[in-house]
C-alpha positions as CSV (number, residue, x, y, z in Angstrom):
1,M,-5.7,-60.5,-36.8
2,L,-3.9,-57.3,-38.6
3,R,-6.8,-54.9,-36.8
4,K,-6.0,-56.5,-33.7
5,V,-1.5,-55.8,-34.3
6,R,-2.9,-52.3,-35.4
7,V,-5.4,-51.4,-32.2
8,V,-2.2,-53.1,-29.8
9,R,0.5,-50.6,-31.7
10,N,-1.5,-47.9,-31.4
11,L,-2.3,-48.4,-27.7
12,L,1.8,-48.7,-27.1
13,G,2.4,-45.3,-29.4
14,G,0.2,-43.6,-27.3
15,C,1.7,-44.7,-23.9
16,L,5.4,-44.3,-24.8
17,F,4.1,-40.7,-26.2
18,S,2.1,-40.2,-22.8
19,A,5.1,-41.5,-21.2
20,F,7.6,-39.3,-23.1
21,L,5.3,-36.6,-21.9
22,F,5.5,-37.4,-18.2
23,A,9.4,-37.9,-18.0
24,G,9.8,-34.3,-19.9
25,E,7.6,-32.4,-16.4
26,A,8.9,-35.0,-14.4
27,T,12.5,-33.7,-14.7
28,A,11.7,-30.3,-14.6
29,L,15.1,-28.7,-11.9
30,E,14.2,-28.3,-8.9
31,P,14.3,-24.5,-7.4
32,E,18.3,-24.9,-6.7
33,H,19.2,-26.5,-9.8
34,E,17.7,-23.9,-11.9
35,V,19.1,-21.2,-9.6
36,R,22.8,-22.5,-10.9
37,R,21.5,-22.9,-14.4
38,L,20.1,-19.1,-14.8
39,M,23.5,-18.2,-12.9
40,L,25.4,-20.1,-15.5
41,A,23.5,-18.5,-18.3
42,T,24.0,-15.1,-17.2
43,E,27.5,-15.4,-16.8
44,S,27.8,-16.7,-20.5
45,A,25.7,-13.9,-21.8
46,V,27.8,-11.6,-19.7
47,Q,31.2,-12.9,-21.3
48,G,29.9,-12.8,-24.5
49,G,28.9,-9.5,-24.3
50,N,25.2,-10.0,-24.6
51,W,23.9,-7.6,-21.9
52,E,19.7,-8.0,-22.8
53,Q,19.8,-11.8,-22.5
54,A,21.9,-11.4,-19.3
55,S,19.4,-9.0,-18.1
56,E,16.3,-11.8,-18.8
57,Y,18.2,-14.6,-16.8
58,L,18.9,-11.8,-14.0
59,S,15.0,-10.8,-14.5
60,R,13.9,-14.4,-13.9
61,L,16.6,-15.2,-11.0
62,Q,15.2,-12.2,-9.3
63,Q,11.6,-13.6,-9.8
64,M,12.6,-17.3,-8.0
65,E,12.2,-17.0,-4.4
66,S,15.0,-19.6,-4.2
67,E,18.4,-18.1,-2.3
68,K,20.9,-16.8,-4.6
69,P,24.5,-16.9,-4.3
70,A,26.1,-13.5,-4.3
71,D,27.9,-13.5,-7.5
72,Y,24.2,-12.8,-8.5
73,L,25.0,-9.0,-7.3
74,Y,28.0,-8.7,-9.0
75,F,26.5,-9.7,-12.6
76,R,23.7,-8.0,-11.3
77,G,25.9,-4.7,-10.9
78,R,27.6,-5.5,-14.0
79,V,24.5,-5.6,-16.4
80,M,23.1,-2.4,-14.9
81,L,26.4,-0.7,-15.3
82,E,26.4,-1.2,-18.9
83,S,23.1,-0.3,-19.1
84,G,23.4,3.0,-17.4
85,H,21.8,2.5,-14.2
86,L,24.5,3.9,-12.1
87,N,23.0,4.0,-8.8
88,A,21.6,0.5,-9.3
89,A,25.3,-1.1,-10.1
90,R,26.3,1.0,-7.3
91,S,24.0,-0.5,-5.1
92,A,24.4,-4.0,-6.4
93,L,28.3,-4.3,-6.2
94,E,28.4,-2.7,-3.0
95,S,26.3,-5.5,-1.8
96,Y,28.5,-8.0,-3.5
97,I,31.4,-7.0,-1.8
98,A,29.6,-6.4,1.7
99,K,28.4,-10.3,1.5
100,T,31.7,-11.4,0.5
101,G,34.6,-9.6,1.3
102,S,38.0,-10.0,-0.1
103,E,37.3,-13.0,-0.7
104,G,35.2,-13.2,-3.5
105,E,35.6,-14.7,-6.8
106,Y,34.6,-10.9,-8.2
107,Y,36.4,-8.5,-5.4
108,T,38.7,-7.1,-7.6
109,S,36.8,-6.5,-10.5
110,A,33.8,-5.3,-8.7
111,L,35.7,-2.7,-6.8
112,A,37.1,-1.3,-10.3
113,M,33.6,-1.2,-11.7
114,I,32.6,1.2,-8.4
115,T,35.5,3.6,-9.9
116,R,33.5,3.3,-13.2
117,V,30.3,4.2,-11.8
118,E,32.0,7.1,-10.1
119,T,34.2,8.1,-13.3
120,A,30.4,7.9,-15.5
121,R,28.6,10.2,-12.3
122,E,31.3,12.4,-12.7
123,G,30.8,12.6,-16.9
124,A,27.7,12.8,-16.8
125,R,27.7,15.7,-14.5
126,S,30.3,17.6,-16.6
127,V,27.8,17.2,-19.7
128,A,24.9,18.4,-17.2
129,G,27.0,21.1,-16.4
130,Q,27.9,22.4,-19.7
131,A,24.2,21.6,-20.9
132,A,23.1,24.0,-17.8
133,S,24.2,26.9,-19.7
134,S,21.8,26.7,-22.5
135,P,17.8,26.6,-21.9
136,R,16.4,23.0,-22.8
137,E,13.4,20.8,-22.1
138,P,13.1,19.2,-18.1
139,T,14.5,16.1,-17.7
140,A,12.1,13.3,-17.0
141,V,11.9,11.8,-13.5
142,I,10.1,8.8,-13.0
143,E,7.4,9.4,-10.5
144,P,7.1,6.7,-8.3
145,A,2.9,7.9,-7.3
146,G,1.0,4.7,-7.8
147,E,1.7,1.3,-6.9
148,G,1.8,0.4,-11.0
149,S,5.2,2.8,-10.7
150,L,6.3,0.8,-8.0
151,D,6.5,-2.1,-10.5
152,Q,8.3,-0.2,-12.8
153,L,11.0,1.1,-10.1
154,R,11.6,-2.9,-9.2
155,E,12.2,-3.4,-13.3
156,L,14.5,-0.6,-13.9
157,Y,16.4,-1.1,-10.9
158,L,16.2,-5.2,-11.0
159,A,15.4,-5.0,-7.1
160,D,13.9,-7.8,-5.3
161,S,11.1,-6.0,-3.4
162,D,9.3,-2.3,-3.1
163,T,11.6,-1.2,-0.6
164,E,14.8,-1.9,-1.9
165,A,13.9,-0.1,-5.1
166,L,12.5,3.0,-3.1
167,V,15.7,3.0,-1.4
168,I,17.8,3.1,-4.7
169,H,15.4,5.5,-6.1
170,L,15.5,7.8,-3.5
171,N,19.6,7.8,-3.3
172,A,19.4,8.5,-6.9
173,L,17.3,11.6,-6.4
174,L,19.7,12.7,-3.5
175,D,22.4,12.6,-5.6
176,R,21.3,15.5,-8.1
177,A,20.1,17.3,-5.2
178,G,23.0,17.9,-3.0
179,W,23.6,21.8,-2.1
180,T,26.6,23.8,-2.6
181,A,27.1,26.9,-0.3
182,D,28.3,29.5,-3.2
183,R,25.5,30.2,-5.6
184,R,27.4,31.3,-7.8
185,I,28.9,27.5,-8.5
186,K,27.6,26.4,-11.6
187,R,29.9,23.6,-12.3
188,L,27.7,20.5,-11.4
189,D,31.2,18.0,-11.6
190,R,31.8,19.7,-8.3
191,P,31.0,17.4,-5.3
192,A,28.4,19.3,-3.3
193,D,29.0,20.6,-0.1
194,L,26.1,19.1,1.7
195,S,24.8,15.4,0.1
196,Y,22.7,12.4,1.8
197,Q,22.6,9.1,1.4
198,V,19.9,6.9,3.1
199,Y,20.5,3.6,4.1
200,R,17.8,0.9,5.2
201,M,18.1,-1.0,8.5
202,N,15.9,-3.6,9.4
203,D,12.9,-1.6,10.3
204,S,14.6,1.7,10.3
205,L,16.3,4.4,8.2
206,K,20.0,5.7,8.5
207,I,20.3,8.9,6.8
208,Q,24.2,9.5,6.2
209,E,25.1,13.6,5.8
210,S,27.9,14.3,4.4
211,R,29.3,18.0,4.7
212,R,32.9,19.0,2.8
213,D,34.4,22.0,4.0
214,N,36.2,24.3,2.0
215,S,39.8,22.4,2.2
216,G,37.8,19.8,0.2
217,R,37.5,17.7,4.0
218,V,34.6,15.5,3.9
219,T,32.8,15.0,7.6
220,H,29.9,12.4,7.8
221,K,27.1,12.2,10.5
222,S,24.5,10.0,10.5
223,E,21.2,9.4,12.6
224,S,18.2,6.5,12.4
225,L,14.8,6.9,11.6
226,S,12.3,4.4,12.9
227,V,9.5,4.1,10.6
228,F,7.2,3.5,13.5
229,G,4.7,5.8,14.6
230,V,6.0,8.1,11.9
231,N,3.7,10.3,9.3
232,T,4.0,9.2,5.9
233,S,3.4,12.8,4.9
234,I,6.6,14.1,4.7
235,N,7.1,18.1,4.3
236,W,8.9,20.2,2.4
237,D,9.4,23.5,0.8
238,C,12.1,25.7,-0.9
239,E,13.5,29.2,0.4
240,P,14.8,31.1,-3.0
241,A,16.8,33.6,-0.7
242,A,18.8,30.7,0.7
243,A,18.7,29.0,-2.6
244,A,17.8,26.0,-0.5
245,C,15.2,23.4,-0.3
246,W,14.3,21.4,3.2
247,I,12.8,18.1,3.7
248,Y,11.4,18.1,7.4
249,D,11.4,15.2,9.7
250,P,8.0,13.2,10.1
251,R,9.3,12.8,14.1
252,D,9.5,16.6,15.1
253,G,9.1,18.8,12.3
254,S,12.4,20.1,12.4
255,R,14.7,20.4,9.1
256,L,16.2,17.0,8.2
257,M,17.5,17.4,5.0
258,Q,18.9,20.4,3.2
259,L,18.9,20.4,-1.0
260,A,19.7,22.5,-3.5
261,E,16.6,24.4,-4.9
262,K,15.1,22.3,-6.8
263,H,11.7,22.2,-6.4
264,G,10.7,19.3,-8.3
265,V,13.4,17.3,-7.1
266,A,12.7,17.9,-3.3
267,A,9.0,16.9,-3.6
268,E,9.7,14.0,-5.4
269,V,12.3,13.1,-2.2
270,A,9.6,13.9,0.0
271,R,7.1,11.8,-1.9
272,T,9.6,8.4,-2.1
273,L,10.8,8.9,1.4
274,G,7.3,8.8,2.5
275,K,5.8,6.1,0.5
276,L,9.4,4.4,1.9
277,I,8.6,4.8,5.6
278,R,4.9,3.4,4.3
279,T,6.3,0.3,2.4
280,M,8.6,-0.4,5.4
281,Q,5.8,-0.1,8.2
282,N,3.2,-2.6,5.2
283,R,6.2,-4.7,5.4
284,S,5.9,-4.8,9.1
């Protein structure tokens, strides 16, 4: 009789243990609740200044297919700013403001952080300008030459897609390659006379040119470049006499961008632009 009782107890214990495991699996959060949980965890980590933890939560959010709240962009921008990835930070913060407008909970804070990004950029340019007068080792540049490096770019910029990562990286390169008419000017903290920014607009790219005159007034000009039927091998060259490099339009071979005479940067701009066009073509 005692043996039967023990057998029954063992069976009940096994059933209860199995039921416990099943209950644990059954209570797994639905995607929308998991997104909310991770957002709360990110907010808590940011408030505590634990940027590594916040970055981990954001990476997990990035991998989820569920729609993310607009605050995700704000926290992403804040973490990228603290990590020193200024272009990625500004991109995320501007996307947050575009999505929420002035009604966003972190609207004022996002504007303030964009100003911090600009200040940090100016500081970096000033330091670079002081260092430029003495010989130094070339600065490493991330080159998206293979598929593996696209994964690295997505991770670096916390981007949701290859296209977004390439756009951010392209604009980071262009930010370094602004052209100035007076070659005697070595101050890198002075805004360039000619600079560019690229934006994705559905199946086209908007290329915005900013031109600064002698009085400091800036005029903007934009043109649209459809990715369909476009050669992804972008040509470029540099002319020392003009102290400039050119990126050529893949549609007709005309000059598309005029950059500072930096062969490595110009080549990388051409490669990244070509890869961006090819990626958009494949996604389409």
